[in-house]
N, C-alpha and C positions, 0 to 999 in steps of 0.2 A: 531514567525517564525518557519517554519518546516525545519528540517535537513534531507538531503538525505544521505543515507549510501549505497554506491555501493558495491555489493558483488562480489567476484571473481567467475569465472565460476562454480566451484564445491562447493562453499560455500553456506550455508543455513543461513537464519535468525535465531538468537538464540531463544531458548524456552523462552516464556514470561509467567509470573505469571498471574493468573486469573484477578488480579486487575490492570494489566498493559494495557495501550492502545498501539495498534500496527497497522501497515499497511505495506503491501508488494505489490510490482508490479513485476510480473514475466513474462519473455519472454516465448512464446510457440514455438513449432516447425513449426507452420503455420504463423509465422511473426506477431502475435498479442501479446498484453501485457495485462495480466489480473491482476486486483487489488482485494485484499481482506483485511479485517481488522476488528478491534474492537476499539470502542472509547466510550466516555461518553457524554451524554447530560448535560446541565447546572444543571439539577436536580440530577445528579449522576447516572441516569439510563443508563445501557449499551446499545449500538447499534452496529449492524454489518454493514460492508461495503462489497459490491460486485459490481465490475465495470459494467458499461453498455456497450453493444456492440459498440455503437458509440465512446466510449473512448478507446476501445481496439485496434484501428487500427494503432496506432503509439506509440512509447515510449513517445513522447512529449505530446500527448493528454491524455495518461494514467496517466502521472505524473501531468498534470494540473488538471485533475479531482480528483486525489488522494490528491493533495495539498489543494484544496478547501474543501474537506471533512475533511481532517486532521485538518485544521484550525477551522472548525466548531465544531468538536467533540473531541478537546483536545488531539490530537495525536502529540507528539513532533518530531517524526522522521518517515521517510518512507524508508524502506529497498528496494533496487532495484536490481533485478537480470536481467541484460540487455541481457543475452544470454541464450538460452534454455539449460536445463540440458542434 
């Protein structure tokens, strides 16, 4: 199961080591939500995540897409910045 960690408005996701899987969904000034991250295939190979435009339209759709990717690529938590910086 993937854990959601909601960040305060001025808070940033902590720095992650190169061997750590991570995923963040961040609000933008134009009411979209962009996801990016890094995880691992079953083989141990690293893989990057960048959200698709269709999932950027709402926080719900961004989190749904991120959750599916996180489950597939061994990412234990998703950092969420629900308000733009």
